[in-house]
C-alpha positions in Angstrom: 18.2 159.1 100.5 21.2 158.9 98.7 24.2 156.7 100.2 26.2 160.0 100.9 23.5 161.2 102.8 23.1 158.1 104.8 26.8 157.8 105.9 26.9 161.7 106.7 24.1 160.8 108.9 25.1 157.6 110.4 28.5 160.1 111.2 26.6 162.5 112.7 24.6 160.4 114.7 27.4 158.6 116.1 29.3 161.6 117.7 26.0 163.0 119.1 25.8 159.5 120.8 29.2 159.6 122.2 28.4 163.1 123.6 25.4 162.4 124.9 27.1 159.7 127.1 27.5 161.8 130.2 30.5 159.9 132.0 31.5 160.5 135.7 34.2 162.9 136.6 34.3 161.5 140.3 36.4 159.3 141.6 35.0 155.9 142.9 31.6 156.7 141.3 31.1 154.9 138.3 27.8 155.4 136.2 26.0 153.3 133.6 27.5 155.0 130.6 30.7 153.8 131.7 29.7 150.2 132.6 27.9 149.7 129.0 30.5 151.5 127.4 31.5 148.4 124.7 32.6 150.8 121.3 34.0 154.3 121.4 32.0 156.2 118.3 34.3 158.3 117.0 37.1 155.8 117.0 35.3 152.3 116.7 39.0 150.7 116.8 40.2 151.9 120.1 41.4 148.9 122.6 40.7 151.0 125.3 39.5 155.0 125.9 40.7 157.8 129.2 37.2 158.7 130.4 38.9 161.6 132.5 42.3 162.4 133.1 42.9 165.3 135.8 46.2 166.7 136.8 46.7 169.5 139.7 49.9 171.3 140.6 49.7 173.8 143.5 52.7 175.0 146.1 53.0 174.2 149.5 55.0 175.7 152.8 57.9 173.8 153.5 60.2 175.8 155.9 61.2 178.7 154.9 60.8 177.5 151.1 58.5 175.8 149.1 57.5 172.4 147.8 55.3 171.7 144.1 52.8 169.6 145.1 51.3 167.1 141.9 48.1 165.0 141.9 46.9 162.9 139.2 43.2 161.1 139.0 42.7 158.7 135.8 40.0 156.8 135.0 40.2 153.9 131.5 37.5 151.7 130.4 39.1 148.9 128.6 37.6 147.9 125.8 39.6 144.9 124.0 41.7 142.1 125.3 44.1 144.1 123.8 43.5 147.2 125.7 44.4 145.7 128.9 48.3 146.9 128.7 46.6 150.3 130.2 46.5 148.7 133.3 50.2 148.7 134.1 50.5 152.0 135.4 54.2 153.9 135.3 54.6 157.3 137.4 57.9 158.7 136.8 59.6 160.6 139.9 62.5 162.6 139.9 66.1 162.4 141.8 68.9 164.2 142.1 72.0 163.5 144.4 70.5 161.9 147.3 67.2 163.8 147.6 64.3 161.9 145.6 60.4 163.1 144.5 58.3 161.4 147.1 55.1 159.1 145.1 52.4 158.9 148.2 48.7 158.5 148.5 48.6 155.6 146.0 44.7 154.8 145.2 43.6 153.0 142.6 40.2 150.1 141.8 39.2 148.1 138.8 35.4 147.8 138.3 33.7 145.2 136.4 30.0 144.6 136.1 29.3 141.0 137.2 26.4 138.7 137.7 24.2 142.2 137.6 26.1 143.7 140.3 29.4 146.1 140.4 32.3 144.8 141.8 35.5 146.9 142.5 38.8 145.2 143.3 41.2 147.3 145.2 44.5 147.6 144.5 47.0 147.0 147.2 49.6 149.0 147.4 52.3 147.3 148.8 52.5 145.6 145.5 54.6 148.9 143.7 57.9 148.6 142.5 60.6 151.2 141.5 62.8 151.1 138.4 65.7 153.1 137.6 65.4 154.7 134.5 68.9 156.7 134.7 70.7 158.9 137.0 67.8 161.3 137.4 64.5 159.4 136.8 62.5 157.0 138.4 59.7 154.6 137.9 57.0 154.0 140.2 54.9 150.8 138.5 52.1 148.6 139.2 49.4 146.5 137.5 46.2 146.9 138.1 44.1 143.8 140.0 41.2 141.8 137.9 41.6 143.0 135.1 39.8 142.1 131.8 38.0 143.4 128.4 34.9 145.7 129.6 36.3 146.6 132.9 37.2 150.4 134.2 40.4 151.0 136.0 40.8 154.2 137.5 43.8 155.9 139.8 44.8 158.7 141.5 47.8 159.5 143.3 50.2 162.2 144.5 54.2 163.6 144.3 55.9 165.8 146.2 58.9 167.7 144.6 61.2 170.3 146.3 62.2 170.9 142.4 60.7 174.0 141.6 62.1 174.0 138.2 60.2 170.8 138.1 56.8 171.9 137.6 54.9 168.9 135.7 54.4 168.9 131.9 50.7 167.7 131.0 50.1 165.5 128.3 46.4 165.7 126.9 47.2 163.0 123.8 47.8 159.6 124.7 47.8 156.4 122.1 44.3 155.5 123.6 41.4 158.6 122.8 41.0 161.2 125.9 37.2 162.0 126.2 38.1 164.7 128.7 41.6 166.1 130.5 42.2 169.2 132.5 45.1 170.2 134.2 44.9 173.0 136.9 48.1 174.6 138.0 48.4 177.2 141.3 50.8 179.7 140.3 52.5 181.8 143.8 54.0 185.1 143.1 57.5 183.9 144.1 57.7 181.6 140.9 57.2 183.0 137.2 57.3 180.3 134.5 57.0 180.2 130.2 54.9 177.3 128.6 54.8 176.1 125.7 52.1 174.0 123.9 52.4 171.6 121.3 50.6 169.7 118.8 47.5 172.2 118.9 47.1 175.9 118.6 44.8 176.5 121.5 43.1 174.6 124.5 39.5 174.2 124.3 39.1 175.9 127.5 41.7 178.3 129.5 40.8 180.2 132.9 42.8 182.1 134.8 41.7 183.8 137.9 42.9 184.7 141.8 42.0 181.9 144.0 38.8 182.4 146.2 39.4 182.5 150.1 41.6 184.7 152.3 45.1 185.9 150.9 48.8 183.6 152.2 51.4 185.1 153.9 55.4 184.8 153.2 58.1 186.1 153.7 55.8 189.6 154.8 54.4 188.8 151.4 50.0 188.5 150.9 49.3 186.7 148.2 46.6 185.1 146.6 47.2 181.8 144.2 46.3 182.1 140.6 44.5 179.6 139.5 45.0 178.2 135.5 43.0 176.0 134.3 43.6 174.4 130.5 41.4 171.7 129.3 40.9 169.5 126.2 38.1 167.4 125.0 37.5 164.3 122.9 41.3 163.9 121.9 41.7 161.7 119.1 44.3 158.7 119.9 48.1 159.3 118.9 48.2 157.1 115.8 52.3 156.5 115.6 54.0 153.5 113.2 57.4 153.1 111.9 60.1 155.5 111.6 59.2 158.0 114.2 61.5 159.6 116.6 59.6 160.2 119.4 56.0 160.7 120.4 57.0 163.2 122.4 57.8 165.4 119.6 54.1 165.4 118.0 51.4 164.9 120.8 49.2 167.8 122.2 51.1 168.9 125.8 51.8 171.4 127.9 55.5 172.1 128.8 56.6 174.1 131.4 60.3 176.0 131.9 60.8 178.1 135.6 61.4 181.8 134.1 62.2 183.6 137.3 62.0 183.8 140.9 61.1 186.9 143.1 62.3 187.0 146.2 60.1 188.6 149.3 62.6 191.1 150.1 61.9 192.5 146.2 64.9 190.8 144.4 64.2 188.8 141.3 66.3 186.4 139.4 66.3 185.6 135.9 66.3 181.4 135.1 65.1 181.2 131.8 68.5 181.4 130.0 69.6 182.2 126.5 71.8 179.6 124.6 74.7 181.7 125.4 74.4 181.8 129.3 73.8 178.3 129.1 76.9 177.3 127.5 78.9 179.6 130.2 77.1 178.1 133.0 77.8 174.3 131.3 81.8 175.2 130.9 82.0 176.4 134.6 80.1 173.2 136.0 81.8 170.8 138.3 80.5 167.8 136.2 80.6 169.2 132.8 83.9 171.7 131.8 85.5 171.5 135.1 85.3 168.1 134.6 87.0 168.1 130.9 90.0 170.1 132.1 90.5 167.8 134.9 90.3 164.6 133.0 93.3 166.8 130.5 95.7 166.9 133.5 95.0 163.4 134.5 95.8 162.0 130.8 99.8 162.5 130.9 99.2 159.7 133.8 97.3 157.6 132.2 98.5 157.3 128.3 102.2 158.2 128.8 105.1 157.1 126.7 102.3 155.1 124.6 101.4 158.0 123.1 104.4 159.6 122.6 105.0 158.3 119.2 101.9 159.0 117.8 102.6 161.8 114.5 98.9 162.2 112.7 95.9 163.5 114.4 94.1 160.7 113.2 96.1 158.1 115.2 95.9 160.1 118.1 92.3 160.1 117.8 92.0 156.3 117.1 94.1 155.7 120.1 92.4 157.3 122.8 88.8 156.0 121.5 90.4 152.9 121.7 91.9 153.5 125.0 88.7 154.4 126.6 86.7 152.1 124.8 88.9 149.0 126.0 89.5 150.3 129.7 86.0 151.9 130.8 82.6 150.4 130.5 79.3 152.6 130.0 76.4 151.6 133.1 73.7 151.9 130.4 72.5 155.2 132.0 72.2 158.4 130.0 73.2 161.9 131.2 74.5 165.5 130.1 76.3 165.9 133.3 79.0 163.7 134.8 78.2 161.5 137.7 81.4 161.1 139.7 84.9 163.1 139.9 87.3 162.0 137.1 89.4 160.2 139.9 86.7 157.9 141.2 85.6 157.2 137.4 89.1 156.1 136.6 89.2 153.7 139.8 85.9 152.2 139.1 86.0 151.5 135.4 82.4 152.5 134.6 80.2 155.5 134.5 77.4 157.1 132.5 77.6 158.5 129.3 78.6 161.8 130.4 81.3 160.1 132.2 82.6 158.4 129.5 82.6 161.1 127.0 83.5 163.8 128.7 86.4 162.2 129.9 87.0 161.2 126.2 87.0 164.7 125.7 89.8 165.9 128.0 92.1 162.9 126.9 92.0 164.1 123.6 92.5 167.8 124.5 95.0 166.6 126.3 96.9 165.2 122.6 96.4 168.5 121.0 93.4 167.2 119.6 90.3 169.9 119.3 87.5 168.3 120.9 84.6 169.8 122.1 81.2 168.6 123.5 77.9 168.9 121.9 74.6 168.2 124.0 71.8 166.4 122.2 68.4 164.9 122.8 68.3 161.1 122.1 65.6 159.8 119.5 63.5 159.0 122.5 63.4 161.8 124.3 62.2 163.9 121.4 63.5 166.8 119.5 65.5 170.1 120.8 62.9 173.0 120.1 65.7 175.9 118.9 63.7 179.1 120.1 63.1 177.9 123.4 66.5 177.7 125.5 65.2 174.9 128.0 67.8 173.3 129.5 65.4 169.9 130.2 65.6 169.3 126.4 69.0 167.8 126.5 69.7 164.2 128.0 72.7 163.5 126.2 76.6 164.4 125.3 78.7 163.4 122.5 82.0 164.7 121.0 82.7 166.4 118.3 86.6 166.8 117.4 88.0 168.0 114.4 90.4 165.7 113.1 93.3 166.5 110.1 91.1 169.3 109.4 88.0 166.4 109.0 85.2 166.9 111.9 84.1 164.0 113.3 80.9 163.0 115.9 81.7 160.2 118.2 80.5 158.5 121.7 82.9 156.1 123.3 80.3 154.5 125.1 79.5 152.3 121.8 82.6 150.2 121.7 81.2 148.2 118.5 81.0 151.4 116.4 83.6 152.7 114.1 85.4 155.7 116.1 83.6 158.5 114.2 80.3 157.0 114.4 77.6 158.0 117.1 75.1 155.7 117.8 72.1 155.6 116.0 70.1 156.7 119.1 72.1 160.1 119.1 70.9 160.4 115.3 68.4 163.1 116.3 68.4 166.5 114.5 71.0 169.0 115.7 73.2 169.4 119.0 74.2 171.6 121.1 77.9 172.0 120.9 79.7 173.5 123.8 82.3 176.1 123.4 83.6 179.8 124.7 82.0 182.7 122.8 80.1 180.9 120.4 76.6 179.3 119.9 76.8 176.7 117.5 74.6 173.6 116.2 76.0 170.7 114.3 73.9 168.6 112.2 73.8 165.1 113.8 72.0 163.3 110.6 73.5 160.4 108.9 74.4 160.7 105.2 75.7 157.9 104.1 74.1 154.5 103.4 74.0 151.1 105.5 73.8 148.2 103.5 72.6 144.4 104.2 73.6 142.4 100.7 72.0 139.1 101.2 73.3 136.4 98.7 71.2 133.0 98.8 71.6 129.7 97.1 69.2 127.4 96.7 70.2 123.7 95.8 68.0 121.1 93.8 65.0 119.9 95.7 65.1 116.2 96.5 62.6 114.0 97.9 60.4 117.7 98.4 63.0 119.6 100.1 66.3 121.2 99.5 69.3 123.2 101.5 69.9 126.8 101.0 72.7 128.7 102.2 72.5 132.2 103.0 74.8 134.6 103.7 74.4 138.4 104.7 76.6 141.1 105.0 76.3 144.1 106.7 77.7 147.6 106.9 78.0 151.0 109.1 74.4 151.1 111.7 72.9 147.8 110.1 76.6 146.0 110.8 76.3 148.0 114.2 72.5 146.1 114.9 73.7 142.4 113.9 77.1 143.2 116.2 74.8 144.3 119.3 72.0 141.9 118.6 73.0 139.0 116.9 76.9 139.2 117.8 79.1 136.0 117.4 77.5 134.0 120.0 76.2 131.2 118.4 73.1 129.9 120.4 71.6 133.9 120.3 72.0 133.6 116.1 70.5 130.4 116.3 67.6 131.9 118.3 67.2 135.1 116.5 67.2 133.5 112.7 64.8 130.4 114.6 62.1 133.3 115.6 61.4 134.0 111.4 60.2 130.1 111.2 63.2 128.9 109.6 65.1 125.4 110.4 68.8 125.5 110.7 70.9 122.8 109.6 73.4 121.8 112.2 76.7 123.7 113.4 76.6 125.7 110.4 76.3 128.8 111.4 79.3 131.3 111.0 80.1 134.7 112.4 83.2 137.2 110.8 84.0 140.2 111.6 82.4 140.7 115.1 85.2 142.9 116.1 86.6 144.1 113.1 84.2 147.2 113.3 85.8 148.6 110.1 84.8 145.8 108.3 81.1 144.5 107.0 79.7 142.1 109.6 78.9 138.9 108.0 76.1 135.8 109.0 76.5 133.1 107.0 74.2 129.6 107.8 72.5 126.8 105.8 69.0 126.3 105.9 66.4 123.0 104.8 63.9 124.8 102.2 60.5 123.3 101.2 58.8 124.6 98.5 55.4 124.6 97.6 54.3 121.9 95.4 50.5 122.0 93.7 48.9 120.3 91.1 52.5 119.0 89.8 53.9 122.9 89.5 56.3 124.1 92.3 56.3 127.5 93.8 59.9 129.0 94.9 60.4 132.1 97.0 63.7 133.2 95.8 64.9 135.2 98.8 63.1 132.5 101.2 60.6 135.8 103.3 64.0 137.7 103.8 62.3 140.6 102.2 59.8 142.5 103.8 56.1 140.7 103.6 54.0 143.9 105.2 54.6 147.8 104.8 55.2 149.4 107.4 52.9 152.0 106.8 49.5 151.2 107.7 48.4 155.0 107.9 46.4 156.3 105.0 48.1 159.7 105.8 50.8 160.9 107.7 51.1 164.8 109.3 54.7 164.0 110.6 58.1 163.1 108.9 59.1 159.9 107.9 62.6 159.3 109.7 64.8 156.2 108.9 67.2 156.9 111.0 70.3 156.3 108.0 69.9 155.9 104.2 69.0 152.4 103.8 70.7 150.3 100.3 69.4 146.6 100.3 70.6 144.2 97.7 69.3 140.5 97.5 71.0 138.2 95.1 69.7 134.5 94.5 70.8 131.0 92.9 68.2 128.5 92.2 68.8 125.1 90.7 66.2 124.0 88.5 64.9 120.9 90.0 65.3 117.9 87.4 61.8 116.8 85.8 60.8 120.5 85.7 60.4 123.7 83.3 60.5 127.2 84.4 56.7 128.1 83.4 57.4 131.3 85.0 60.1 134.3 86.2 59.0 137.0 87.9 59.2 140.3 85.0 61.7 142.9 85.3 61.1 145.7 87.0 62.9 149.4 87.8 62.3 152.5 89.3 64.1 155.4 89.6 63.5 158.5 91.6 65.5 161.1 93.7 63.7 159.7 96.9 64.0 156.1 96.1 65.4 153.4 93.5 64.5 149.8 92.8 65.7 147.4 90.2 64.5 143.6 89.7 65.8 140.8 87.3 65.5 137.0 86.8 67.3 135.7 84.0 67.6 131.4 83.7 71.1 130.0 82.5 72.9 126.5 82.6 70.1 125.1 84.5 70.1 127.3 86.9 67.8 131.2 87.7 69.5 133.7 89.2 67.4 137.0 90.8 68.5 140.1 91.5 66.5 142.6 93.8 67.8 145.5 95.1 66.5 149.0 96.7 67.7 152.0 98.2 65.9 154.5 99.6 68.8 158.0 99.3 67.5 159.8 102.4 67.4 159.0 106.3 64.5 161.5 106.6 61.5 162.4 104.6 59.1 165.0 104.4 55.4 164.1 105.6 54.0 165.4 101.8 56.7 162.6 100.6 54.2 160.2 102.5 52.3 159.0 99.6 55.0 157.6 97.5 57.4 155.8 100.2 54.0 153.9 101.3 53.4 153.0 97.5 57.5 152.4 97.6 57.0 150.0 100.4 54.0 148.1 99.0 56.2 147.7 95.7 59.4 145.8 97.4 56.8 144.0 99.2 55.1 142.6 95.6 58.0 142.0 93.8 60.5 140.6 96.4 57.9 138.5 97.6 57.1 136.8 93.7 57.7 133.3 93.4 59.3 131.4 90.7 56.9 128.4 89.2 58.0 125.4 87.4 56.0 122.8 86.1 56.6 118.8 85.5 58.3 118.3 82.1 55.7 116.1 79.9 56.9 112.6 78.9 58.7 112.9 75.1 57.3 111.3 72.8 59.6 109.1 70.0 
């Protein structure tokens, strides 16, 4: 038997072994196969595996209407210590106004095999807690008890919902493998839903049939539930890495949307709308279109005489954006609807993203600026599917303004960004412009590059150590990142730099232009450097580990785009004093790459007791197709290799007279 045949046989035996294992699908009944499982054969690197995941949605009578009940039962095997994080359970539930969905009947166990016996630890329901995500969503959270490598955890819960539009979606795929996933939906004739399967062409099993038993009665109508069952088996883990918008865009999942309501008296109402109807509804909505109009009427009281001297549209645009950023605070919650009236927002001086941006649009319109709202989906929320007019695809609203003939996108929540920029979290394909009489989409992509330029000066080493002066200048979105994360607070900056294992020279940190957002953010500091000396040779890294040392693209293949958010340019310039008593033994070779996708240049020269090393690379596009993956992965390898090459010095030999 040759090597290829042997590999094939081993693979088949591994898969057959995995399929032969008889994992129990009954809650609280853990079998021998679950306990003895130490490695999942189809994915030997899996840190955990979902043994089963059952979901069920059905309708129950509530007064003269219905509620939706969602049940979930899940069992996970922890295969490695790194998989213990899967014992942290999060249950999302919805709210609107003063009405909440209710999470109840939580029951959970951790099973361990100890001293020849199965020991089950029950979770104490009183240890759950709630976390508010935004104005619409909360999380019920809890941690499973006594979890370790080898544990089997399982939990179940129910959610009751008065929102019939909110029929739960179902994710068949996780970031870890899933052996068996099943979703059952019992439909009643009064609500009709459309569904969309993402990430797969079909289900492993799909059945639909009337429910057994007696007929149900409602409003004089006799009916049976239609039971729809969707099953997927042996789902691989979704392997995500850097440069991904949201896992929600690519995992295998089932998405539902209420399309029609059929009343017992025979009247029907279409819910599944068109883009045109969605725009009309938003323009008429009290917390959207009407909110903008109310703000426009209030503008003269707010802006007053101060705005009367403004002449150009650009002056008016900047005046309004600066006014809102200076006087109103974002409460960190996203939304596409305002959460309070304009008057209340003005009084309280804070609100969600829609409060702020719809308010800004109203003020711009009052000064004659053509500004319109654009509803979008943020990067972590997933992409909009343009063939399906589903309102829940959108979770945010930004500003589209025409200023002196030029079109700007803006977001007044981001006070440290330029007025004609949106936050990077909003750069996600396209947004729907909300204006009368036309369906218009606007691209959210960023076409201009952001640059980080790092200039390093390494002094001549003395007594085995040297000082290096480092200056980092960042523009555009890179500058915004530094302003939001590093700020101009010296202690914050110091902590972040020191996480890179750097030793900062006391009182050497200087930050410039934290609030001057039209200028580069500049961070300067000094650090100590200890060159590596081996066998009388000195090795110096010219860029002091500022260049990436690990390829962010680790997969061999990729089926989804490489989304870098915005084009990136990186420049490194280093000047190194040649140490006394040493001579240059090796300088890295020059290298140039020129490609429509990527450019890179490297040079190292010696002159007048110094070495100057220059390194620059640029990713020309914000988003690369999956077909470009192997090229982009190769380019990152070249960045790593070239950017981390060392200069080698050797000791001078004594001159003989």
